[in-house]
DRENDO-1510 file (C-alpha; in Angstrom, 1 decimal, always signed):
<recs>
REC; n; res; u; v; w
REC; 1; UNK; -26.4; +225.3; +30.1 .
REC; 2; UNK; -26.0; +228.0; +27.9 .
REC; 3; UNK; -22.8; +229.0; +28.3 .
REC; 4; UNK; -21.5; +225.2; +28.7 .
REC; 5; UNK; -23.1; +225.1; +25.0 .
REC; 6; UNK; -21.8; +228.5; +23.9 .
REC; 7; UNK; -18.1; +227.5; +25.1 .
REC; 8; UNK; -18.5; +223.7; +23.6 .
REC; 9; UNK; -19.3; +226.0; +19.8 .
REC; 10; UNK; -16.8; +227.8; +20.0 .
REC; 11; UNK; -14.5; +224.7; +21.2 .
REC; 12; UNK; -14.8; +223.1; +17.7 .
REC; 13; UNK; -15.4; +226.2; +16.2 .
REC; 14; UNK; -11.1; +227.2; +16.8 .
REC; 15; UNK; -10.0; +223.3; +16.6 .
REC; 16; UNK; -11.9; +223.8; +12.7 .
REC; 17; UNK; -9.3; +225.9; +11.4 .
REC; 18; UNK; -5.7; +225.1; +10.8 .
REC; 19; UNK; -2.9; +224.1; +12.6 .
REC; 20; UNK; +0.0; +226.7; +12.2 .
REC; 21; UNK; +3.4; +225.4; +11.6 .
REC; 22; UNK; +4.6; +226.2; +15.1 .
REC; 23; UNK; +1.6; +224.8; +16.4 .
REC; 24; UNK; +2.3; +221.3; +14.1 .
REC; 25; UNK; +4.9; +220.1; +17.6 .
REC; 26; UNK; +3.5; +222.0; +20.9 .
REC; 27; UNK; +1.0; +220.2; +22.8 .
REC; 28; UNK; -0.3; +221.7; +25.9 .
REC; 29; UNK; -1.9; +219.0; +28.6 .
REC; 30; UNK; -4.2; +219.4; +31.0 .
REC; 31; UNK; -3.9; +218.0; +34.4 .
REC; 32; UNK; -7.2; +216.4; +36.6 .
REC; 33; UNK; -5.0; +218.1; +40.0 .
REC; 34; UNK; -2.1; +219.7; +41.5 .
REC; 35; UNK; +1.4; +217.6; +40.3 .
REC; 36; UNK; +2.5; +214.1; +41.4 .
REC; 37; UNK; +2.5; +210.5; +40.5 .
REC; 38; UNK; -1.0; +210.0; +40.2 .
REC; 39; UNK; +0.7; +212.0; +36.7 .
REC; 40; UNK; +4.5; +210.7; +36.1 .
REC; 41; UNK; +4.7; +209.1; +33.3 .
REC; 42; UNK; +3.4; +212.8; +31.5 .
REC; 43; UNK; +7.2; +214.6; +33.9 .
REC; 44; UNK; +9.1; +211.2; +33.0 .
REC; 45; UNK; +8.5; +211.4; +29.1 .
REC; 46; UNK; +9.1; +215.1; +29.5 .
REC; 47; UNK; +12.7; +214.3; +31.8 .
REC; 48; UNK; +13.5; +211.6; +30.0 .
REC; 49; UNK; +13.1; +213.2; +26.7 .
REC; 50; UNK; +11.1; +211.2; +25.7 .
REC; 51; UNK; +8.8; +213.8; +24.1 .
REC; 52; UNK; +12.1; +216.0; +22.7 .
REC; 53; UNK; +12.9; +212.2; +20.0 .
REC; 54; UNK; +9.0; +212.6; +18.6 .
REC; 55; UNK; +10.0; +216.3; +18.4 .
REC; 56; UNK; +7.3; +217.2; +20.5 .
REC; 57; UNK; +7.8; +220.9; +22.5 .
REC; 58; UNK; +4.8; +219.7; +25.7 .
REC; 59; UNK; +3.8; +221.3; +28.0 .
REC; 60; UNK; +2.1; +220.0; +31.4 .
REC; 61; UNK; -0.5; +222.4; +32.7 .
REC; 62; UNK; -0.9; +221.1; +36.8 .
REC; 63; UNK; -5.1; +221.3; +38.2 .
REC; 64; UNK; -6.5; +222.3; +41.5 .
REC; 65; UNK; -9.9; +222.6; +43.2 .
REC; 66; UNK; -10.5; +225.3; +41.1 .
REC; 67; UNK; -9.8; +224.4; +37.3 .
REC; 68; UNK; -12.5; +222.4; +35.6 .
REC; 69; UNK; -10.3; +220.1; +32.5 .
REC; 70; UNK; -13.3; +220.3; +29.8 .
REC; 71; UNK; -14.2; +223.6; +30.2 .
REC; 72; UNK; -9.5; +224.2; +29.3 .
REC; 73; UNK; -10.8; +221.9; +27.1 .
REC; 74; UNK; -13.3; +223.5; +25.3 .
REC; 75; UNK; -11.9; +227.5; +25.8 .
REC; 76; UNK; -8.5; +226.3; +23.3 .
REC; 77; UNK; -6.0; +226.6; +27.1 .
REC; 78; UNK; -5.9; +222.8; +26.1 .
REC; 79; UNK; -4.5; +220.7; +23.9 .
REC; 80; UNK; -5.2; +217.6; +25.1 .
REC; 81; UNK; -6.6; +217.1; +28.8 .
REC; 82; UNK; -7.2; +214.4; +31.6 .
REC; 83; UNK; -9.9; +213.2; +32.9 .
REC; 84; UNK; -11.8; +211.4; +35.0 .
REC; 85; UNK; -14.2; +208.9; +31.9 .
REC; 86; UNK; -17.5; +209.4; +33.5 .
REC; 87; UNK; -17.1; +213.2; +33.8 .
REC; 88; UNK; -15.9; +213.3; +30.9 .
REC; 89; UNK; -18.7; +211.4; +28.9 .
REC; 90; UNK; -21.3; +213.9; +31.0 .
REC; 91; UNK; -19.6; +216.5; +29.4 .
REC; 92; UNK; -20.2; +215.1; +26.1 .
REC; 93; UNK; -23.6; +214.5; +26.7 .
REC; 94; UNK; -24.2; +218.2; +27.5 .
REC; 95; UNK; -22.7; +219.4; +24.5 .
REC; 96; UNK; -18.6; +219.0; +24.8 .
REC; 97; UNK; -17.4; +216.7; +21.3 .
REC; 98; UNK; -15.1; +215.6; +23.7 .
REC; 99; UNK; -13.4; +211.8; +22.7 .
REC; 100; UNK; -11.1; +209.9; +24.2 .
REC; 101; UNK; -7.6; +208.6; +22.5 .
REC; 102; UNK; -5.8; +206.6; +25.0 .
REC; 103; UNK; -6.9; +204.8; +28.5 .
REC; 104; UNK; -3.1; +204.7; +30.6 .
REC; 105; UNK; -5.5; +203.7; +32.9 .
REC; 106; UNK; -6.6; +200.4; +33.4 .
REC; 107; UNK; -8.0; +200.0; +37.1 .
REC; 108; UNK; -9.8; +201.9; +39.2 .
REC; 109; UNK; -8.1; +203.5; +42.2 .
REC; 110; UNK; -11.6; +204.5; +44.1 .
REC; 111; UNK; -12.9; +203.5; +47.4 .
REC; 112; UNK; -14.4; +204.8; +50.4 .
REC; 113; UNK; -12.9; +204.1; +53.6 .
REC; 114; UNK; -14.5; +204.5; +57.0 .
REC; 115; UNK; -14.4; +204.4; +60.6 .
REC; 116; UNK; -14.2; +200.4; +61.7 .
REC; 117; UNK; -16.4; +201.2; +64.8 .
REC; 118; UNK; -19.3; +203.0; +63.0 .
REC; 119; UNK; -20.5; +199.4; +63.0 .
REC; 120; UNK; -20.7; +199.8; +58.9 .
REC; 121; UNK; -19.5; +196.2; +57.2 .
REC; 122; UNK; -21.7; +196.6; +54.5 .
REC; 123; UNK; -23.1; +198.6; +51.4 .
REC; 124; UNK; -26.1; +198.5; +53.4 .
REC; 125; UNK; -24.5; +199.9; +55.9 .
REC; 126; UNK; -24.2; +203.6; +53.9 .
REC; 127; UNK; -28.0; +204.3; +54.9 .
REC; 128; UNK; -28.0; +206.2; +57.3 .
REC; 129; UNK; -24.8; +207.6; +57.2 .
REC; 130; UNK; -23.5; +211.0; +56.6 .
REC; 131; UNK; -20.3; +210.1; +53.6 .
REC; 132; UNK; -18.0; +212.1; +51.9 .
REC; 133; UNK; -18.0; +213.0; +47.8 .
REC; 134; UNK; -16.3; +214.6; +45.8 .
REC; 135; UNK; -17.9; +216.7; +43.0 .
REC; 136; UNK; -17.2; +218.5; +39.9 .
REC; 137; UNK; -17.3; +215.4; +37.9 .
REC; 138; UNK; -16.1; +212.5; +40.3 .
REC; 139; UNK; -19.1; +212.3; +41.8 .
REC; 140; UNK; -20.8; +210.3; +39.1 .
REC; 141; UNK; -18.9; +207.0; +40.4 .
REC; 142; UNK; -21.1; +207.1; +43.6 .
REC; 143; UNK; -24.5; +208.3; +42.9 .
REC; 144; UNK; -24.3; +205.8; +40.1 .
REC; 145; UNK; -23.6; +202.8; +42.3 .
REC; 146; UNK; -25.8; +203.8; +45.3 .
REC; 147; UNK; -28.4; +203.7; +42.6 .
REC; 148; UNK; -27.5; +200.4; +41.8 .
REC; 149; UNK; -28.0; +199.5; +45.9 .
REC; 150; UNK; -31.2; +202.0; +45.8 .
REC; 151; UNK; -30.3; +203.8; +48.3 .
REC; 152; UNK; -31.2; +207.8; +48.3 .
REC; 153; UNK; -28.8; +210.6; +48.6 .
REC; 154; UNK; -31.1; +212.2; +50.1 .
REC; 155; UNK; -30.6; +211.5; +54.2 .
REC; 156; UNK; -33.0; +210.0; +56.0 .
REC; 157; UNK; -33.1; +206.3; +57.7 .
REC; 158; UNK; -33.2; +205.2; +54.1 .
REC; 159; UNK; -30.7; +207.0; +52.9 .
REC; 160; UNK; -27.1; +209.0; +53.0 .
REC; 161; UNK; -26.4; +212.7; +53.3 .
REC; 162; UNK; -23.5; +213.0; +51.0 .
REC; 163; UNK; -21.1; +215.5; +52.6 .
REC; 164; UNK; -19.1; +217.9; +50.2 .
REC; 165; UNK; -16.1; +217.0; +50.1 .
REC; 166; UNK; -12.8; +218.7; +49.8 .
REC; 167; UNK; -9.8; +217.3; +49.0 .
REC; 168; UNK; -8.7; +216.3; +52.2 .
REC; 169; UNK; -9.2; +213.6; +54.8 .
REC; 170; UNK; -10.3; +215.6; +57.2 .
REC; 171; UNK; -14.1; +215.3; +57.8 .
REC; 172; UNK; -12.9; +211.5; +58.2 .
REC; 173; UNK; -10.2; +212.6; +60.9 .
REC; 174; UNK; -12.2; +215.0; +62.5 .
REC; 175; UNK; -15.5; +212.5; +62.9 .
REC; 176; UNK; -18.1; +214.9; +60.3 .
REC; 177; UNK; -18.5; +211.3; +58.1 .
REC; 178; UNK; -18.6; +208.1; +58.6 .
REC; 179; UNK; -16.5; +207.2; +54.8 .
REC; 180; UNK; -14.9; +209.2; +53.4 .
REC; 181; UNK; -13.8; +209.1; +49.0 .
REC; 182; UNK; -10.2; +208.1; +48.9 .
REC; 183; UNK; -7.7; +206.5; +46.3 .
REC; 184; UNK; -5.4; +204.2; +46.3 .
REC; 185; UNK; -2.6; +205.6; +46.3 .
REC; 186; UNK; -3.5; +208.9; +47.8 .
REC; 187; UNK; -5.8; +210.2; +50.4 .
REC; 188; UNK; -5.6; +206.2; +52.3 .
REC; 189; UNK; -2.5; +206.8; +52.6 .
REC; 190; UNK; -2.8; +210.5; +54.2 .
REC; 191; UNK; -5.3; +208.6; +56.4 .
REC; 192; UNK; -2.6; +206.2; +57.9 .
REC; 193; UNK; +0.1; +208.8; +57.9 .
REC; 194; UNK; -2.4; +211.1; +60.1 .
REC; 195; UNK; -1.4; +208.2; +62.9 .
REC; 196; UNK; -4.3; +205.7; +61.2 .
REC; 197; UNK; -4.1; +202.1; +61.7 .
REC; 198; UNK; -5.0; +199.7; +59.2 .
REC; 199; UNK; -7.3; +197.8; +62.0 .
REC; 200; UNK; -9.4; +200.8; +61.9 .
REC; 201; UNK; -10.8; +201.4; +59.1 .
REC; 202; UNK; -13.0; +199.1; +56.9 .
REC; 203; UNK; -12.4; +199.7; +52.9 .
REC; 204; UNK; -15.2; +199.7; +49.6 .
REC; 205; UNK; -13.0; +199.3; +46.4 .
REC; 206; UNK; -15.6; +200.2; +43.4 .
REC; 207; UNK; -13.9; +197.5; +41.3 .
REC; 208; UNK; -14.2; +195.0; +44.3 .
REC; 209; UNK; -18.3; +196.3; +43.7 .
REC; 210; UNK; -18.7; +196.2; +40.9 .
REC; 211; UNK; -18.9; +199.3; +39.8 .
REC; 212; UNK; -15.5; +200.7; +38.7 .
REC; 213; UNK; -15.3; +203.5; +35.7 .
REC; 214; UNK; -12.4; +204.0; +34.2 .
REC; 215; UNK; -10.6; +207.5; +34.8 .
REC; 216; UNK; -7.4; +209.0; +34.2 .
REC; 217; UNK; -8.1; +209.3; +29.8 .
REC; 218; UNK; -6.7; +211.1; +27.4 .
REC; 219; UNK; -9.2; +213.3; +25.9 .
REC; 220; UNK; -10.0; +215.7; +22.7 .
REC; 221; UNK; -11.9; +217.6; +20.5 .
REC; 222; UNK; -14.1; +215.5; +18.2 .
REC; 223; UNK; -12.7; +218.7; +15.7 .
REC; 224; UNK; -8.9; +218.7; +16.4 .
REC; 225; UNK; -8.8; +215.1; +15.3 .
REC; 226; UNK; -10.5; +215.8; +11.8 .
REC; 227; UNK; -6.8; +218.0; +11.2 .
REC; 228; UNK; -4.3; +215.6; +9.7 .
REC; 229; UNK; -1.3; +217.0; +11.2 .
REC; 230; UNK; -3.6; +216.9; +14.5 .
REC; 231; UNK; -4.2; +213.7; +14.2 .
REC; 232; UNK; +0.4; +213.4; +13.9 .
REC; 233; UNK; +0.3; +215.1; +16.7 .
REC; 234; UNK; -0.6; +213.1; +19.0 .
REC; 235; UNK; -0.2; +209.7; +17.7 .
REC; 236; UNK; +3.7; +210.8; +18.7 .
REC; 237; UNK; +2.4; +212.5; +22.2 .
REC; 238; UNK; +0.2; +209.1; +23.1 .
REC; 239; UNK; +3.6; +207.1; +22.2 .
REC; 240; UNK; +6.1; +209.2; +24.1 .
REC; 241; UNK; +3.6; +209.5; +27.4 .
REC; 242; UNK; +3.3; +205.0; +27.4 .
REC; 243; UNK; +6.7; +205.3; +27.0 .
REC; 244; UNK; +6.9; +207.6; +30.4 .
REC; 245; UNK; +4.4; +205.6; +31.9 .
REC; 246; UNK; +6.1; +201.8; +31.1 .
REC; 247; UNK; +9.5; +203.9; +33.0 .
REC; 248; UNK; +8.0; +205.2; +35.7 .
REC; 249; UNK; +6.2; +202.0; +36.5 .
REC; 250; UNK; +9.7; +200.3; +36.7 .
REC; 251; UNK; +12.1; +202.7; +38.7 .
REC; 252; UNK; +8.3; +204.7; +40.9 .
REC; 253; UNK; +11.6; +206.2; +43.1 .
REC; 254; UNK; +13.2; +207.4; +40.2 .
REC; 255; UNK; +9.1; +208.7; +39.1 .
REC; 256; UNK; +9.1; +209.9; +42.9 .
REC; 257; UNK; +11.8; +212.1; +42.4 .
REC; 258; UNK; +11.3; +213.5; +39.3 .
REC; 259; UNK; +7.6; +214.4; +40.3 .
REC; 260; UNK; +8.8; +216.7; +43.6 .
REC; 261; UNK; +11.3; +218.4; +40.8 .
REC; 262; UNK; +8.3; +219.3; +39.3 .
REC; 263; UNK; +6.9; +220.2; +42.4 .
REC; 264; UNK; +6.7; +223.7; +42.6 .
REC; 265; UNK; +4.9; +223.8; +45.5 .
REC; 266; UNK; +7.7; +221.8; +48.0 .
REC; 267; UNK; +4.3; +220.9; +50.0 .
REC; 268; UNK; +5.0; +217.0; +49.1 .
REC; 269; UNK; +7.2; +214.2; +49.9 .
REC; 270; UNK; +9.5; +212.5; +48.1 .
REC; 271; UNK; +8.7; +209.1; +50.4 .
REC; 272; UNK; +5.2; +210.4; +50.0 .
REC; 273; UNK; +5.7; +210.5; +45.9 .
REC; 274; UNK; +7.0; +206.9; +45.7 .
REC; 275; UNK; +4.2; +205.4; +47.5 .
REC; 276; UNK; +2.4; +207.0; +45.3 .
REC; 277; UNK; +3.7; +205.8; +42.5 .
REC; 278; UNK; +3.8; +202.3; +44.0 .
REC; 279; UNK; +0.1; +202.6; +44.1 .
REC; 280; UNK; +0.1; +203.8; +40.4 .
REC; 281; UNK; +1.6; +201.5; +39.3 .
REC; 282; UNK; -1.0; +198.9; +39.7 .
REC; 283; UNK; -3.6; +200.8; +38.4 .
REC; 284; UNK; -1.5; +201.4; +35.5 .
REC; 285; UNK; +0.0; +198.0; +34.8 .
REC; 286; UNK; -1.2; +195.9; +31.9 .
REC; 287; UNK; -2.3; +199.1; +29.7 .
REC; 288; UNK; -0.9; +200.0; +27.0 .
REC; 289; UNK; -2.9; +203.6; +25.9 .
REC; 290; UNK; -5.2; +201.7; +24.0 .
REC; 291; UNK; -8.8; +201.4; +25.6 .
REC; 292; UNK; -10.6; +198.3; +25.6 .
REC; 293; UNK; -13.4; +198.8; +24.2 .
REC; 294; UNK; -15.4; +196.1; +26.5 .
REC; 295; UNK; -13.5; +198.2; +30.1 .
REC; 296; UNK; -15.9; +201.5; +27.9 .
REC; 297; UNK; -18.7; +199.7; +27.6 .
REC; 298; UNK; -18.7; +198.8; +31.7 .
REC; 299; UNK; -17.8; +202.9; +32.7 .
REC; 300; UNK; -20.7; +203.2; +30.4 .
REC; 301; UNK; -23.8; +200.4; +31.6 .
REC; 302; UNK; -22.1; +201.4; +34.9 .
REC; 303; UNK; -23.4; +205.6; +33.8 .
REC; 304; UNK; -26.6; +204.1; +32.2 .
REC; 305; UNK; -27.6; +202.6; +35.7 .
REC; 306; UNK; -28.5; +205.6; +37.1 .
REC; 307; UNK; -32.2; +205.4; +37.7 .
REC; 308; UNK; -34.5; +207.5; +37.5 .
REC; 309; UNK; -31.2; +210.2; +37.3 .
REC; 310; UNK; -27.9; +208.5; +35.2 .
REC; 311; UNK; -24.9; +210.5; +34.6 .
REC; 312; UNK; -25.8; +210.0; +31.5 .
REC; 313; UNK; -29.0; +209.5; +29.4 .
REC; 314; UNK; -28.3; +207.3; +26.7 .
REC; 315; UNK; -25.3; +205.0; +24.6 .
REC; 316; UNK; -22.6; +207.5; +23.7 .
REC; 317; UNK; -21.7; +207.5; +20.0 .
REC; 318; UNK; -18.0; +208.1; +18.6 .
REC; 319; UNK; -16.7; +208.6; +22.2 .
REC; 320; UNK; -13.8; +206.9; +21.6 .
REC; 321; UNK; -11.1; +206.2; +19.1 .
REC; 322; UNK; -8.5; +203.5; +18.4 .
REC; 323; UNK; -6.7; +205.5; +15.8 .
REC; 324; UNK; -4.1; +207.2; +17.2 .
REC; 325; UNK; -3.2; +204.2; +19.5 .
REC; 326; UNK; -3.2; +201.9; +16.6 .
REC; 327; UNK; -1.0; +204.3; +15.0 .
REC; 328; UNK; +1.7; +205.9; +18.0 .
REC; 329; UNK; +1.9; +201.8; +19.2 .
REC; 330; UNK; +2.7; +200.1; +15.4 .
</recs>
């Protein structure tokens, strides 16, 4: 905890320094995960010249299993990060002063995918089961959900046994878990690609359960926003990024191809990225990038409803701003 606080203080101190002339148009964006259509808007904005039109030199930094975006931001390795709101708000409460400046994702794609033959038909049937959950900040929505349902996460007949899930679907396919965490646009498709028939599965979308929290927002350090040059840079960045998102929504095939061109691993197929983009478009649809207070509060209320161990312990103050999107959209 002390180390984390020191990182936050260091980041704040770095942010307070004036922006140098050659940095005024440079933006480093830290992604949450590897290059994929989950981040298509930014790659499209770069490929179609939308950032260049705004005079920006943008570097997109892929994430991975060993990369924590809040730590990268705290250490000065990025100007902005993409993060799920539960993770970002938890980091803020622990001392890292992050602020949401834009929210391209309007709805959540998170869900649990379960074997139908396990006998699970409702949330209460999770008791006594093993459920795969992502960690590194992604566990917070699940923990809040179980707390709301009064289901322990310590195992036993009346609780769930939480399996620390890697970023794959193996625990379900190998029957190590009755349910696993999946995204509508990614892991669910991987399960189907493995030869599983949709009729063999039952899914529980967080949106349908009333416990959905916002995902993939754009976050920066609070101190940086006090610098007019940084604020101007973020206005231009958000404007170009949202242009990229709307283009990607309308052109999923082209967006998928752009992702493949930027994927240095060569491990992904274009067809899979097009399919992912088609699903991601359902989540970004209806968003112009501006975070609505009602959506923010819905997430906060879910996180506060964590029983004796909530994700956050109090209403966040100054955790988001409309200043950037107000200027970018006008």
